[in-house]
C-alpha positions as MATLAB code, in Angstrom:
seq = 'MNFTTDPAFALELDRNDPLARFRERFHIPIGADGQPVTYFCGNSLGLQPKTTREFVLEELDDWARMGVEGHFAKEHSWADYDRAVEPRMAELVGASTTEVAVMNGLTVNLHLLMVSFYRPTATRYKILMETRAFPSDQYAAKSQARFHGFNPDDAILELMPRDGEDVIRTEDILDLIEKHGDEIAIVLLGAVNYATGQLFDIETITRAARARGCVVCVDAAHAVGNVPLKFHDWDVDCAVWCNYKYVNAGPGAVAGAFVHERHARAFDLPRFVGWWGNRGDTRFQMKPDYELEPGAGGWQLSNLPILSMAALRASLDIFHEAGIENLRRKSETMTAYLYFLLDGIGSDRFEIVTPHDQAARGCQLSLRVASRAREAFAAMQARGVIGDFREPNIIRVAPVPLYNTFEEVRRFADIWRGTFSIED';
ca = [
     120.263   90.530   97.066;
     123.743   89.194   96.375;
     125.356   91.503   93.819;
     128.169   90.543   91.461;
     130.503   92.517   89.203;
     129.622   90.368   86.188;
     128.269   92.629   83.374;
     125.628   89.989   82.658;
     124.207   90.560   86.140;
     123.165   94.155   85.291;
     121.566   93.035   82.039;
     119.606   90.379   83.912;
     118.363   92.960   86.417;
     117.160   95.115   83.528;
     115.426   92.189   81.827;
     113.535   91.421   85.037;
     112.693   95.050   85.866;
     108.899   95.602   85.777;
     109.464   99.374   85.589;
     111.916   99.274   82.660;
     109.193  100.362   80.203;
     109.007  103.825   81.763;
     112.426  104.790   80.403;
     110.839  105.036   76.958;
     108.484  107.692   78.310;
     111.338  110.209   78.725;
     113.639  112.166   76.450;
     117.209  111.034   77.166;
     119.830  113.713   76.311;
     122.257  112.876   73.531;
     125.997  113.368   74.013;
     128.616  114.746   71.629;
     129.198  111.208   70.330;
     125.586  110.935   69.234;
     124.759  108.397   71.950;
     122.407  108.779   74.935;
     124.228  110.072   77.994;
     124.142  108.372   81.372;
     121.959  110.912   83.127;
     122.510  110.707   86.898;
     121.350  114.255   87.681;
     117.656  113.909   88.475;
     118.462  115.314   91.915;
     119.084  118.673   90.185;
     116.760  118.555   87.168;
     114.619  115.627   86.117;
     114.281  114.575   82.506;
     111.375  115.639   80.316;
     108.482  113.204   79.885;
     107.579  112.802   76.221;
     103.966  113.757   77.001;
     104.976  117.148   78.427;
     104.950  118.832   75.026;
     101.444  117.502   74.346;
     100.109  118.745   77.687;
     101.637  122.211   77.339;
     100.629  122.564   73.681;
      97.065  121.691   74.614;
      96.932  124.755   76.857;
      98.656  126.946   74.258;
      96.165  125.800   71.631;
      93.233  126.487   73.962;
      94.625  129.945   74.673;
      94.907  130.638   70.944;
      91.443  129.233   70.243;
      89.477  130.485   73.227;
      91.291  133.418   74.788;
      89.941  134.315   78.218;
      87.138  131.761   77.905;
      89.698  129.077   78.675;
      89.337  129.947   82.329;
      85.935  128.249   82.420;
      84.790  126.724   79.103;
      86.993  123.626   78.808;
      87.582  120.259   80.435;
      90.621  121.341   82.459;
      89.552  124.949   82.934;
      92.273  127.295   84.062;
      90.253  128.664   86.963;
      90.303  125.279   88.681;
      93.261  123.609   86.988;
      94.588  122.689   90.408;
      91.852  120.053   90.627;
      93.587  118.191   87.800;
      96.974  118.364   89.520;
      96.662  118.338   93.289;
      95.116  114.867   93.841;
      98.153  113.169   92.295;
     100.504  115.621   93.949;
      98.896  114.625   97.247;
      99.613  110.949   96.460;
     103.345  111.670   96.265;
     103.536  113.419   99.634;
     101.062  111.294  101.587;
      98.337  113.868  102.073;
      94.710  114.603  101.334;
      93.999  116.903   98.416;
      92.932  119.744  100.711;
      96.300  119.549  102.507;
      98.238  120.327   99.305;
      98.610  123.462   97.188;
     100.644  123.762   93.993;
     101.970  127.322   93.899;
     104.956  129.688   93.705;
     108.550  128.546   94.235;
     109.878  126.572   97.187;
     111.464  129.467   99.076;
     108.431  131.703   98.530;
     106.284  128.944  100.022;
     108.705  128.490  102.908;
     108.480  132.170  103.788;
     104.680  132.136  103.522;
     104.411  129.168  105.863;
     106.971  130.527  108.314;
     104.891  133.700  108.577;
     102.195  131.462  110.020;
     104.138  128.736  111.789;
     107.279  130.442  113.082;
     105.769  132.388  115.978;
     108.731  133.028  118.305;
     108.472  134.240  121.869;
     111.099  135.663  124.170;
     111.950  132.163  125.393;
     110.899  129.890  122.521;
     112.444  131.336  119.384;
     115.063  128.931  118.034;
     114.982  127.331  114.594;
     116.432  123.815  114.549;
     118.108  122.938  111.216;
     120.633  120.422  109.948;
     124.092  121.734  109.222;
     124.656  122.110  105.491;
     120.966  122.597  104.847;
     120.311  123.846  101.355;
     121.530  127.483  101.266;
     118.119  128.913  100.384;
     116.662  127.361  103.548;
     119.496  128.831  105.579;
     118.921  132.276  104.079;
     115.175  132.069  104.680;
     115.572  130.950  108.287;
     118.144  133.630  109.085;
     116.014  136.356  107.516;
     112.940  135.174  109.426;
     114.886  135.298  112.685;
     116.088  138.825  111.905;
     112.565  139.883  110.925;
     111.410  138.927  114.416;
     114.281  140.795  116.048;
     116.585  137.878  116.855;
     120.255  137.385  116.084;
     120.517  134.405  113.704;
     123.758  133.318  115.368;
     121.693  132.699  118.483;
     118.352  131.777  116.939;
     119.598  129.091  114.517;
     120.336  125.833  116.333;
     122.310  123.534  114.032;
     122.286  119.761  114.051;
     125.869  118.579  113.597;
     127.302  115.140  112.808;
     129.718  113.683  115.298;
     133.420  114.291  114.797;
     134.699  112.231  111.909;
     131.192  111.470  110.599;
     129.209  112.957  107.723;
     125.627  112.095  108.544;
     123.593  113.074  111.582;
     122.460  110.274  113.854;
     118.752  110.173  114.673;
     119.504  109.655  118.360;
     121.543  112.863  118.397;
     118.653  114.775  116.843;
     116.264  113.402  119.453;
     118.693  114.234  122.262;
     118.979  117.826  121.047;
     115.195  118.182  120.819;
     114.827  116.813  124.331;
     117.514  119.115  125.698;
     116.421  122.326  123.932;
     112.754  121.636  123.240;
     111.518  124.515  125.383;
     113.600  126.928  123.280;
     112.757  125.555  119.834;
     109.917  127.295  118.026;
     110.215  125.329  114.795;
     112.115  122.332  113.468;
     113.014  123.053  109.830;
     114.504  119.907  108.352;
     115.234  118.696  104.845;
     113.713  115.250  104.378;
     116.802  114.357  102.300;
     119.934  116.428  102.765;
     121.046  117.795   99.414;
     124.781  117.428  100.130;
     125.067  114.011  101.757;
     121.903  112.358  100.443;
     120.894  111.368  103.983;
     117.198  110.524  104.369;
     115.995  111.621  107.795;
     113.505  109.689  109.922;
     110.893  112.443  109.736;
     108.211  110.433  111.506;
     110.330  109.793  114.613;
     111.739  113.323  114.676;
     108.288  114.873  114.275;
     106.874  112.806  117.120;
     109.672  113.925  119.433;
     109.457  117.569  118.380;
     105.704  117.849  118.740;
     105.885  116.183  122.146;
     108.083  119.106  123.211;
     105.695  121.686  121.740;
     107.716  122.430  118.588;
     106.274  123.082  115.150;
     107.699  120.880  112.376;
     108.276  122.108  108.814;
     109.895  119.845  106.207;
     111.737  120.804  103.027;
     111.066  117.879  100.692;
     112.895  119.250   97.640;
     115.187  116.205   97.413;
     112.605  113.737   98.702;
     109.403  114.219   96.702;
     109.324  111.783   93.796;
     112.392  110.109   95.311;
     111.057  108.352   98.417;
     107.535  107.707   99.741;
     106.349  110.516  101.993;
     103.511  110.401  104.511;
     103.213  113.952  105.733;
      99.681  113.548  107.055;
     100.345  110.328  108.978;
     103.684  111.619  110.258;
     101.803  114.603  111.739;
     104.097  117.185  110.128;
     102.700  120.708  110.531;
     103.761  121.962  107.106;
     106.105  121.194  104.245;
     107.426  122.705  101.024;
     109.061  121.270   97.916;
     110.046  122.014   94.334;
     108.912  119.894   91.394;
     111.804  120.224   88.961;
     114.050  117.538   90.455;
     112.747  113.986   90.776;
     109.204  115.072   89.847;
     110.365  116.054   86.332;
     108.127  119.114   85.882;
     110.757  121.232   84.123;
     113.266  123.976   84.983;
     111.878  126.470   87.482;
     108.652  124.468   87.771;
     105.839  125.534   90.048;
     106.406  124.277   93.601;
     104.194  122.757   96.277;
     103.163  123.196   99.889;
     101.524  121.012  102.529;
      99.571  122.165  105.570;
      98.210  119.501  107.915;
      94.442  119.281  108.099;
      94.427  120.209  111.800;
      95.360  123.719  110.638;
      92.807  123.736  107.806;
      90.474  126.171  109.547;
      93.019  127.996  111.663;
      91.993  131.229  109.973;
      93.344  133.253  112.883;
      96.928  132.201  112.082;
      98.901  135.214  110.847;
      99.491  134.938  107.128;
     100.049  136.952  103.998;
      96.913  136.852  101.880;
      96.230  137.164   98.171;
      93.227  136.845   95.890;
      93.670  133.134   95.176;
      93.590  132.231   98.864;
      89.882  133.039   98.858;
      87.319  130.264   98.894;
      86.914  128.883   95.403;
      83.147  129.365   95.382;
      83.376  133.082   96.245;
      86.732  134.009   94.676;
      85.237  135.647   91.618;
      82.719  137.708   93.552;
      85.503  140.247   94.106;
      84.518  141.064   97.665;
      86.563  143.694   99.541;
      87.209  141.235  102.381;
      88.567  137.755  101.928;
      87.081  134.434  102.994;
      89.957  132.001  103.252;
      89.860  128.646  101.513;
      90.133  125.887  104.147;
      93.330  123.881  103.968;
      96.572  124.574  102.150;
      94.690  126.513   99.485;
      94.228  129.325  101.976;
      97.948  130.121  101.663;
      97.773  130.711   97.912;
      98.358  134.246   96.662;
      98.025  134.409   92.905;
      96.237  132.609   90.109;
      97.658  129.450   88.638;
     100.705  129.261   86.273;
      98.935  127.029   83.775;
     101.810  126.129   81.451;
     104.009  125.022   84.335;
     101.136  123.115   85.917;
     100.452  121.357   82.619;
     104.034  120.068   82.580;
     103.633  118.944   86.182;
     100.383  117.149   85.337;
     102.131  115.210   82.563;
     104.753  113.942   84.988;
     102.347  113.169   87.818;
     100.372  110.916   85.494;
     103.521  108.795   85.104;
     104.111  108.640   88.856;
     100.489  107.603   89.368;
     100.912  104.792   86.852;
     104.279  103.592   88.174;
     103.531  103.954   91.910;
     105.982  105.574   94.306;
     106.299  102.404   96.431;
     107.288  100.406   93.323;
     109.790  103.082   92.363;
     111.239  103.037   95.855;
     111.837   99.286   95.709;
     113.702   99.601   92.424;
     115.622  102.620   93.720;
     116.800  100.744   96.794;
     118.121   97.908   94.647;
     119.692  100.243   92.086;
     121.447  102.408   94.676;
     122.600   99.380   96.669;
     124.078   97.944   93.463;
     125.891  101.222   92.779;
     127.157  101.337   96.369;
     128.452   97.769   96.040;
     130.294   98.494   92.806;
     131.854  101.753   93.983;
     132.811  100.349   97.362;
     134.550   97.491   95.579;
     136.897   99.852   93.739;
     138.874  100.218   96.943;
     140.479  103.550   96.106;
     141.594  105.849   98.906;
     141.036  108.831   96.580;
     137.289  108.945   97.234;
     134.739  107.911   99.816;
     130.960  107.539   99.806;
     129.496  109.962  102.343;
     125.870  108.882  101.846;
     124.683  106.381  104.478;
     125.305  102.697  103.793;
     121.879  101.840  105.233;
     119.324  101.738  102.400;
     116.590  103.072  104.694;
     118.664  106.206  105.351;
     119.141  107.332  101.743;
     117.234  107.945   98.541;
     118.488  107.742   94.927;
     121.568  109.872   95.434;
     125.086  108.859   96.376;
     127.512  111.651   97.295;
     131.181  110.955   96.637;
     133.890  112.980   98.372;
     137.038  113.099   96.257;
     140.280  113.538   98.183;
     142.238  115.275   95.443;
     141.726  116.623   91.928;
     137.953  116.493   92.367;
     137.271  118.825   89.459;
     139.484  116.697   87.223;
     137.594  113.561   88.235;
     134.280  115.261   87.494;
     135.488  116.443   84.078;
     136.710  112.947   83.239;
     133.319  111.535   84.166;
     131.553  114.081   81.961;
     133.907  113.431   79.052;
     132.798  109.799   79.071;
     129.112  110.661   78.837;
     127.983  110.803   82.467;
     125.978  113.779   83.702;
     126.090  114.234   87.461;
     126.817  117.369   89.444;
     129.556  118.920   91.531;
     129.220  120.613   94.904;
     132.063  122.615   96.362;
     134.595  121.901   97.539;
     134.914  118.237   96.542;
     131.545  116.421   96.414;
     130.292  114.717   93.256;
     126.638  113.694   93.390;
     125.194  110.916   91.237;
     121.559  109.846   91.329;
     120.301  106.829   89.359;
     116.564  107.488   89.026;
     114.288  104.439   88.806;
     111.897  105.993   86.283;
     114.486  106.347   83.540;
     117.875  104.917   84.528;
     118.974  101.314   84.048;
     121.121   98.855   85.970;
     123.417   98.660   82.952;
     124.000  102.410   83.263;
     124.908  101.896   86.912;
     127.443   99.223   85.971;
     128.853  101.340   83.159;
     129.241  104.339   85.457;
     131.132  102.218   88.000;
     133.543  101.161   85.250;
     134.024  104.796   84.228;
     134.591  105.791   87.847;
     137.127  103.011   88.311;
     138.958  104.189   85.181;
     138.911  107.766   86.445;
     140.798  106.720   89.565;
     143.319  104.684   87.708;
     144.788  108.027   86.593;
     148.205  108.379   88.193;
     148.499  111.165   90.743;
];
């Protein structure tokens, strides 16, 4: 598409947008001026669907009306509420329903899966990660290495960009896997890097890693609901994600986990076990010994957080209706338009560190500000734009196709241009 800076161009894109109607399905925050803000922060916390209140209140009303009977005597009974959620969760990550479990928080799930899938030996013990992985992943990986008696400084093998570059080239990842494959126990990679917004080629990386005997675990926190995922077809061993970012399930929302079907009956894998990991048909028999549920459900520990899952169900209904492939097409156009407008400003006070290639990024653009980054961020906020700031000098903005518009993208570019017209 040939973009222009003409304001009418953005309005035309919005008029022709088949997904524009979904914006009305969300609550848009209101700024101090009484007008809707430009909300470019779905990479940190997605907006609330208007149906969320209805879904959550339904469960609160059933609790008030039925008490404990709500576990069984209702359409979406609490004892098997996951059946109402996991099929559409599986759609978003490219999996079968049995490969997905909605449970816990992301880092809890990461630890649970690493108990099973990080099985280091004296010679194969390294954890391959991208540099500047999300801190929680770094902490989890280091603590897992220590738990197994290894020094994290030796056990963590970091993928680094080349000198003078911000993103990590796929060929460099493949070269490192080929060179150190015999030492790598697990590849732990974020599908989208939280700092740079780089979307990794998980399929190609997984193929190379598994060919060298490495386990592959993906953190999809910044990818789920953002880009199409195909965990089953990509042959990923396991994955984890949160649902409060692009999936719009609310602050601190229940998270998710994927375990490939080839491990569905690997009951001999070491794991931490809880009541809810039992087979669903025998769970309430209260046997002293457990019978694991085949698939990802066998990694569950505790019963379901119904109110959080109700909010997730409300959002997943919207994703099912919109279609992640349709959202991806709009996102590519929207982000390319933003890239075009920002690149055209021509200021040496900031640079876009997210890849230029559409296939190598999701919704987010990360902007490195050379000086007075905090001042630039404050100026942006003062004019009604909500993004976020990452130390020391990265401002992240993420136009989300479910609820942002092309006109908002154009308006933000004008605000950004005005911000950098401030004299140094």
